[in-house]
N, C-alpha and C positions, 0 to 999 in steps of 0.2 A: 657587451658583444651584440651587434644589430641584430635586429630581427625581421625575418622576412615572411611574406604572406605565401600559404600552401592552401590547398585544397583539399578534402578527404574524401579517396577513393573506396575505402571501406569504413566500418566503424572501426575504433580503437580509444583507448582510454590514454590520456596523460594526467597523472597523479589522479583527482578525483571527478576529474572531466569527460565526461564521454561524447567522441566526436562522433556523426553519422557522417555518411555518404554525402556530399553537396557541401559539408560545413566549412568555414572559412575559418583559419587560425592563423597567430604568427608564432614562429620558433626559431631560434638562431641555427647558425649556420650547419654546426654539428649536428643539431636535431635535425634538420632539414635533411642534410645527407642521410642520414641514418632510415627515414620516412620514404625518401625516396627509394633507397637500395630494396625496402622491402616490400615496395608498390603499393605503400599506405595512401600516398599524396601525390599530387600531381601540383605542378606551380607554372605561371607564366613563363614564356621564355625570356621576356626580356626580363625578370627576376633572377633567373638561372645566369644570364650574361654577367648580371650587375655581379651576381654573390660570387663566381668563380672566375679566377684568373684565366682568362685564355690566349694573351698575349704569346705568340710563337707556335700557337696550336693549328693543326690541321689535320686532315684526313688524307691516307693512300688507300685508293680503291682499286681493288684488286680483280680486275676484269669488268665486264660491260653491265650497266645498270643506267635505270633513266634519271634525269635530272633529280637532284634532290629539294626538296622542296624547303623554303625557311632554312636554307644551310648559310649559317653567317661566320663558319671560318672556312679558310682556304681546302679546296680539294684537289686533287692531282691521280692521274694514273700512269703519267708520263714514267720513261725510265726503269730502272732495274733497283734503284734505291728505295728500299720500303720505310724511310726512315727520313724524309724529305725536310719533317720541321724538328723545332726543338722539341715539342711533345708532340707524337703521331699517334693517331688514330689507324690502325691496319684492318681493312674492314674488306671483306668476300660478300660482295653483294647477295643477298638472298635472305640474309638476317632478320628474320621477323621482328626481334627486339631493338631494332635500330631505329633510334630517335635523337632529336639533339639533345633533350636531356638526358639520357643516358651517356651520349657521348661527352655531355661537361662533365656529369658525374664523375666517369672513369678517368678522365683528366684531370681531376682534384686529386687524385692520388698519388698521382706523379708529379707534383712541382716538386723543383728542387729545394732542398735544405738541409742542415747540417746535421739533423738528428738521424738516429739508426732507422726511423720511420720513414725516411726521406726513400719512395719505393722508386726502381727505374722502370717495372713494367706492373701491369695488371692484366689478369686474364681470369676467366670464370671457369669453374669447374665442368665439366659435363655429367658427373654422375659423383656422387657421396660414396656409392656401394661398389662399381665397376673399376676395374683399373686398365691400364693399358694393354695387358696380356686379353682382354677380352674384344680386342678390336683389329682390324686390320687384318692382312694376308698373315700364312704360316710364314713366309719371306719374311714379311716386313717383323714381324714378332721375333725372328730368330736374329734378324740384323740389330733389331733392340737390345735384346738378350745378351748377344756377343760383345757390342759397346758399352753396356751399360751395367750387365751383370745379372740384371732382375727385371720382372715383368709388373711388379706389384706398386706400379708407379700410377700417380693420378692422370685422370684422363681430361684433358683441357678443351673447352671451346675455341675454336681456332679463329671463326669466323670475325670475332671481333676483339683484339688486342690493343692496349695501350702500352706504348714504350717512349720515354722519356731519351733522348739520343746522347748517348755515353760510349765511350771505348767499349764497354764490358755489351753492352745492348746492341751497337753495330756489328759487331763480330757475331753476337748471338744470333741475329735478325739475318743476315748474309747467310750463315750455314744453313738456317730453318729456309730460306727462299731457295736456296742452290740446291738443297733435296727436294722441296715441291717442286720445281720446274725442272728436275730430272724425274718427275712422276711416281716418286715416292708420297707413300699415305700422310695426308695431314696430320694426325693424331701425331704418327710417331714420329714423324719429322721432328714435331714440335717438341717433342719430349727429348728426342735427341739432342737437339741443339740446345735445350733448357740446360739440360743436365751434363753438358759437357763445356758450359760457360759458367761464369759467375756473376749470375743477374740476379740483383734483390728484386724478388716477384712476389708481390700479394695475391694471394689464390681468392677470390670471389665465390661465394657459393652458387650451387648450380641456378637456384630460382633468379640471380641476377639476372641474369640471359634468357629468362623464362619464355618457353614458346619455339627455342632452338634446340635440338638435341642432335648429335652426331648422327649420320646416315649408315654409317659403318659398323660392322661386328654382329 
């Protein structure tokens, strides 16, 4: 398996070797993804671009934002379709954790494949301790409770969601978008759409998008 250069951001050990911040090391693709997820390393964008297949990928921007620097995949904010690409990052500007490395890493989770782990969507938890019943207005909570029968459901960060275009994700995202555009709470709208559609979603830990938490609740 090919090796890629990464640079340590914090001290960590692999086997018997201790790496300090600033150290360079070579790791394989799977180790690179894991270390990037944990915020232990960073890597030049040209290596990220070479490591992950980003063909057919792009960003759908939900709202106004300054032009992105070094954005080397297409980006659009036009139209009502939130899944304009084969694999799309649905981005609500304001996410503090937005980096192209994070974009590419998320897209690597939703590559098409034949096995069970061929995920259609990826999203990060907002909290491992709180549930959707602790966010939103009483009206939103009651709407979710009536539809899903429970409020003890995960809370997702919806500012960055990765989705591969399939019939299931198209239906789910269309339902989510319709609720948001009608004024529904972001968190509840996402959960209601997710739990009423059969979508294979991989859940990422809260620290995956560290620096951003939902402001409601």
